[in-house]
N, C-alpha and C positions, 0 to 999 in steps of 0.2 A: 721263231722266224725273225722277230725283231731284235733278239739279242745281238747278233753280229752288227746290225745297224747302229745299235746303241753303243756297242763297244767302239765302233768306228768313230762315232761322235766324241766319245770320251777321250780316245787316243789322239784323234785329229785335233780336238780342242786343246788338250794338254800340250801338244807339240807346238801349236801355232800361237797360243796365248802366252807369250813370254816377251820380255823386253829385248828388242833386237833392232837391227837397222831397218828392216822392212816395216815393222810396225811403227817405229818412230817416224819414218818417212810418211806413211799413210796418215798417221795422226797429225803430223805437222801440216800437211797439204789440206787435210780436212778442216783444221782450225782456220786456215785461210779461205775456206770454201772454194778451193781451187780444183775444179773438176772432181769432186769427191766420188760421184757415181762412176765415172770412167776409171778412176783409180781402183775402186773396189772391184769392178768388173774384170780389169786386167789381172789383179792379184788372184781373184777367185778362179778365173779360167786357167791361169798358169798353174796354180796349185792343183786344180782338177785334172789337168793334163798329166802332170807328173804323178799324181796318185793313181790315175787310170793305168799309166804305163807300169807303175810299180805292181799294182794288183794283177794286171793281166799278163805281165811278163815274168817278173821275178817271183811272183806268187806261184805261177805255174811250175817254174823250175823247182821251187822248194817242195811243192806238192809231189813231184816225181821221185824225190829221194827222202824217204822217212827219217834217216839218220840226220840229214841236213835239216829237216823240220824240227827234230829234237834239239839240235844245236842252236837253231835260230830262236826257238822258244826260250831257251836258257839265256841266250844272248839278249833277246828282247827284254826279258825280265830284268837282267842285270843293267841294261841300258836305262830302263824305267827307274830302277832303284837309284842309279847314279844321277839321272835327270832330276828325279825327285829331290835327291840330296842337294843338288845345285840350287834348285828353287827354294829349298828349306834354308840354305845359307843366305840366299838373297833376301828371303823374308826376314831373317834375323838381322842382317846388315842394313837393309832398307836401301832405298834409291829413289831417284826422281827422274823425270823426263822433261827435258826442255823442248817444248813443242812450238818454239818461235823460230824454227829454221826458215831460211829464205824461201819465198814463194817462187815456184818455177812458172814463168809467164806463158810459155808456149805449150799447147796441148800435146804436140808431138814430142817435145823435149821431155815433158812429164811422162809420156808413154815409154820413151826409151829409158828414162831413169828408173821407172817402175820395173820394167823388164830386167834391167841390169841388176837391181837389188834382189830380184827373184832368182834369176838363172845363174848369176855369178857367185851366189852364196853356196859354198860347199855343203853346208848343213841341210839344205833343202833336199839334196840327193840322198843323204844319209837317212833323213826322215821318211822320204817317200819311196825310194827304190829299195833300200836295205831294210828299213824298220817296218813301215807299213806294208810293203810288198812281202817281206818275209813272214810277218805275222798272219797275213791273209792266206798264205800258203798252207796254214794249218787247217783251213776251213774247206768245206765242199765248194764247188764252183759257184753255185748260186749265192751261198753265204759270203763267199769271197767278194763278190761284187756289191752285196749289201753292206759289207764292211767298208769297202771303198766308198760307197755312196754316203755312208755315215761320216767318214772323214771329209768328203767333199762338202757336205752340209755344214759341218763345223767351220770349214774355211769360209764358206759363203756368209754364214751368219756373223762370224767374227769380223771380216773385212767390211761388210756393209754396216755393221754396228759401229765399228771403230771410225770408219770414214764419215758416215752421216751424223754420228753422234759426237764427233770430235769437238765441236763447239761447246758441248756440255762437259765432256770428259776431260779436256785439257787442264782446266783449273784443278780438277780433282787429282789427276795423275801427276801434278807438280808436287803433291804431298807424298812423303815417304810412306805414310800409313796405307794409302791406296795400293801402292805396289806391293807392300808387305802382305796385305790381304790377298791380292791376286796371286802372288808367288806362293803363298800358303795353300791356296785353292789348287794350283797346278801340282804342288808337292803331294797333297793328299790324293789327288786324281791319279797321278803316276804310281804311287805306292799301292793304291787300291787295285789298279789293273795288274800290276806286277804280282800281287798276292793271288789274284784270280788266275793268273797263268801258271804259277808255281804250285798252288795248293793241290790240284789233281795229281800232279807228279809226286808231290811229297806224300800224299795219301797212298799212292801206289807203292812207294818204296817202304813205307811204314807198315803196310798191311802184310 
């Protein structure tokens, strides 16, 4: 019963914990102690809405067509392998994050900037509608929503940890080693989940 929830946490966490515009923005505003709770709430609610729409909408469509489910499983596994390879390359190359971006003085301007960085990012729709939604379509209806709840939980934990802990994390993540370790963790998570998706199918073909 808990496996879909844990899978959702793993996939959601692997997708969201990566260097990107949204995370850089959350970290930079958190360093300034500039409405960190509000920023985390907006990001979590936005991701939660998109994950719910993906799980309830796209997931249902995929569940209706078994062939589509098979294709999305392979697509999802290949996506994870590619995503993991990108994280592996980032871990090897290293990187750093400048968390000294300009502070946004107005709460409403901060809200609009946060929403723009979330909803104007095309990758968020690939992650939530296509990827999370498609993978959830392989599951029974109850497990589908447990999977989505796991992904939402990962989003909430990450954004609040990043925003509220930014004052402690910012000096750390200016060091390339910290991002190498983080990208390495994302790589192993993605490849591990891809293996769990493909292994049953490989066993079926080999038996």
